[in-house]
C-alpha positions as CSV (number, residue, x, y, z in Angstrom):
1,X,0.0,0.0,0.0
2,X,1.5,3.3,-1.1
3,X,1.7,6.3,1.1
4,X,0.0,9.5,-0.3
5,X,2.5,12.1,-1.4
6,X,1.5,14.8,1.2
7,X,1.9,12.3,4.0
8,X,5.2,11.1,2.5
9,X,6.5,14.7,2.5
10,X,5.5,15.2,6.1
11,X,7.2,11.9,7.0
12,X,10.4,12.9,5.3
13,X,10.4,16.3,6.9
14,X,9.8,14.8,10.3
15,X,12.7,12.3,9.9
16,X,15.0,15.1,8.7
17,X,14.2,17.1,11.7
18,X,14.8,14.1,14.0
19,X,18.1,13.5,12.3
20,X,19.3,17.1,12.7
21,X,18.1,17.2,16.3
22,X,20.1,14.0,17.0
23,X,23.2,15.3,15.4
24,X,23.0,18.6,17.1
25,X,23.8,22.0,15.6
26,X,27.5,22.7,15.0
27,X,28.8,24.9,17.8
28,X,29.3,28.5,16.7
29,X,32.9,29.7,16.7
30,X,33.3,32.1,19.5
31,X,33.7,35.7,18.3
32,X,36.8,37.3,19.6
33,X,37.4,41.1,19.7
34,X,39.6,42.8,17.1
35,X,43.2,43.3,18.0
36,X,42.5,47.1,18.0
37,X,40.0,46.4,20.9
38,X,42.7,44.2,22.6
39,X,45.2,47.1,22.3
40,X,42.8,49.7,23.6
41,X,41.9,47.4,26.6
42,X,45.6,46.9,27.3
43,X,46.5,50.6,27.3
44,X,43.4,51.5,29.3
45,X,44.3,48.8,31.9
46,X,47.9,50.0,32.2
47,X,47.0,53.7,32.2
48,X,45.1,53.0,35.4
49,X,48.3,51.6,37.1
50,X,50.0,54.0,39.5
51,X,52.9,56.0,37.9
52,X,52.6,54.1,34.7
53,X,54.0,55.2,31.3
54,X,54.8,53.0,28.3
55,X,58.5,53.2,28.9
56,X,58.2,51.8,32.4
57,X,59.0,48.2,33.3
58,X,56.0,45.8,33.5
59,X,55.6,42.8,35.8
60,X,53.9,39.4,35.8
61,X,51.2,40.5,38.3
62,X,50.2,43.3,36.0
63,X,50.0,41.1,32.9
64,X,47.9,38.5,34.8
65,X,45.5,41.4,35.5
66,X,45.5,42.3,31.8
67,X,44.7,38.7,30.9
68,X,41.6,38.9,33.1
69,X,40.5,42.1,31.3
70,X,41.0,40.5,27.9
71,X,39.0,37.4,28.9
72,X,36.2,39.8,30.0
73,X,36.0,41.3,26.5
74,X,36.0,37.9,24.8
75,X,39.7,36.8,24.3
76,X,41.2,34.3,26.6
77,X,44.9,34.5,25.7
78,X,46.1,30.9,25.0
79,X,49.2,29.5,26.8
80,X,49.4,32.4,29.2
81,X,52.2,31.0,31.2
82,X,54.5,31.0,28.2
83,X,53.9,34.8,27.9
84,X,54.2,35.3,31.7
85,X,57.5,33.5,31.7
86,X,58.9,36.3,29.5
87,X,57.8,39.0,31.9
88,X,60.0,40.2,34.8
89,X,58.7,39.0,38.2
90,X,57.5,41.5,40.7
91,X,60.2,40.8,43.2
92,X,63.2,41.0,40.8
93,X,65.9,43.4,41.8
94,X,65.7,45.2,38.4
95,X,62.0,45.8,38.8
96,X,62.5,47.2,42.3
97,X,65.3,49.5,41.3
98,X,63.5,50.8,38.2
99,X,60.3,51.6,40.3
100,X,62.1,54.0,42.5
101,X,61.6,57.7,41.6
102,X,65.1,57.8,40.2
103,X,64.5,54.5,38.4
104,X,61.3,55.8,36.7
105,X,63.1,59.0,35.5
106,X,66.0,56.8,34.2
107,X,63.5,54.6,32.4
108,X,62.1,57.5,30.5
109,X,65.6,58.6,29.5
110,X,66.7,55.2,28.2
111,X,63.4,54.2,26.5
112,X,64.7,54.7,23.0
113,X,68.1,53.0,23.4
114,X,68.2,49.6,21.7
115,X,68.0,46.7,24.1
116,X,68.6,49.0,27.1
117,X,66.6,46.9,29.5
118,X,68.3,43.8,28.2
119,X,71.7,45.2,29.1
120,X,70.6,46.3,32.5
121,X,69.1,42.8,33.1
122,X,72.3,41.1,32.1
123,X,74.4,43.5,34.1
124,X,72.4,43.2,37.3
125,X,73.0,39.4,37.4
126,X,76.7,39.8,37.4
127,X,78.9,40.1,40.5
128,X,78.6,43.7,41.8
129,X,76.0,44.1,39.1
130,X,73.4,45.5,41.4
131,X,75.6,48.3,42.6
132,X,76.6,49.0,39.0
133,X,73.0,49.3,38.0
134,X,72.2,51.5,41.0
135,X,75.1,53.8,40.0
136,X,73.8,54.0,36.4
137,X,70.3,54.9,37.7
138,X,71.4,57.5,40.2
139,X,74.6,58.9,38.6
140,X,74.7,61.9,36.4
141,X,76.4,59.9,33.6
142,X,74.2,56.8,33.8
143,X,72.2,57.5,30.6
144,X,75.4,58.3,28.7
145,X,77.1,55.1,29.9
146,X,74.1,53.0,28.9
147,X,74.0,54.7,25.5
148,X,77.7,53.9,25.2
149,X,77.1,50.3,25.9
150,X,74.2,50.0,23.5
151,X,75.2,52.2,20.5
152,X,78.9,52.9,20.5
153,X,81.4,50.4,18.9
154,X,83.6,50.7,22.0
155,X,80.7,49.8,24.3
156,X,79.8,46.8,22.1
157,X,83.4,45.7,22.3
158,X,83.3,46.0,26.1
159,X,80.1,43.9,26.0
160,X,82.0,41.2,24.0
161,X,84.6,41.1,26.7
162,X,82.0,40.8,29.4
163,X,80.5,37.9,27.4
164,X,83.7,36.0,28.0
165,X,83.2,36.1,31.8
166,X,81.4,33.3,33.6
167,X,78.3,35.4,34.3
168,X,78.3,37.7,31.3
169,X,77.4,35.3,28.5
170,X,75.7,36.9,25.5
171,X,75.9,40.3,27.1
172,X,75.3,42.3,23.9
173,X,72.3,40.1,22.8
174,X,68.6,40.5,23.6
175,X,67.5,38.4,26.6
176,X,64.2,37.5,24.8
177,X,62.2,38.9,27.8
178,X,59.4,41.5,27.6
179,X,60.1,44.5,29.7
180,X,57.6,47.1,28.5
181,X,54.0,47.4,27.3
182,X,55.0,48.0,23.6
183,X,57.1,44.8,23.7
184,X,54.2,42.9,25.3
185,X,51.8,44.1,22.7
186,X,54.1,42.9,19.9
187,X,54.1,39.5,21.5
188,X,50.4,39.4,21.9
189,X,49.9,40.5,18.3
190,X,51.7,37.2,17.3
191,X,49.6,35.1,19.7
192,X,46.4,36.8,18.5
193,X,47.2,36.2,14.8
194,X,47.9,32.6,15.5
195,X,44.6,32.3,17.4
196,X,42.4,33.8,14.6
197,X,44.2,31.8,11.9
198,X,43.5,28.4,13.5
């Protein structure tokens, strides 16, 4: 006995609906904010930090706070610990020294020198390095000496000699760490691009 065409159509439609209901709808890909929104959120967050300016050193606790803000606007930064491992810790000597009034002033003055923070970070880990960095920060010639180390051929030659000491390896090279907000944003741009291209 054949089924009437209208009844057949209803039956097919019903079975199709049942099939789709069983399979479930494909989950929608979560919409993440644009990187421009990420950047604006980051600068707004850091602008609210006491005594902050883009040339100042940043810390892991600040970046954790930023990650919470970015999650709130729809982007949970993947593999956060990998990024945090590149940020100076709150209790590091370099952070403490650069967050003194003299240190903040010094940071503004050295902001445009290539790899200035990297040189300070390497120097402070050497024997008597902390006192050397303290003298650079407080001394009248500190900025000139750091400029000499980072830009002058004589300073680079001195760095090569320091590289041959037990604690001065790779003195002239970048450390790979992220010391400032602009450096962090460059890193996050790469992470963001990888996220949206998955």
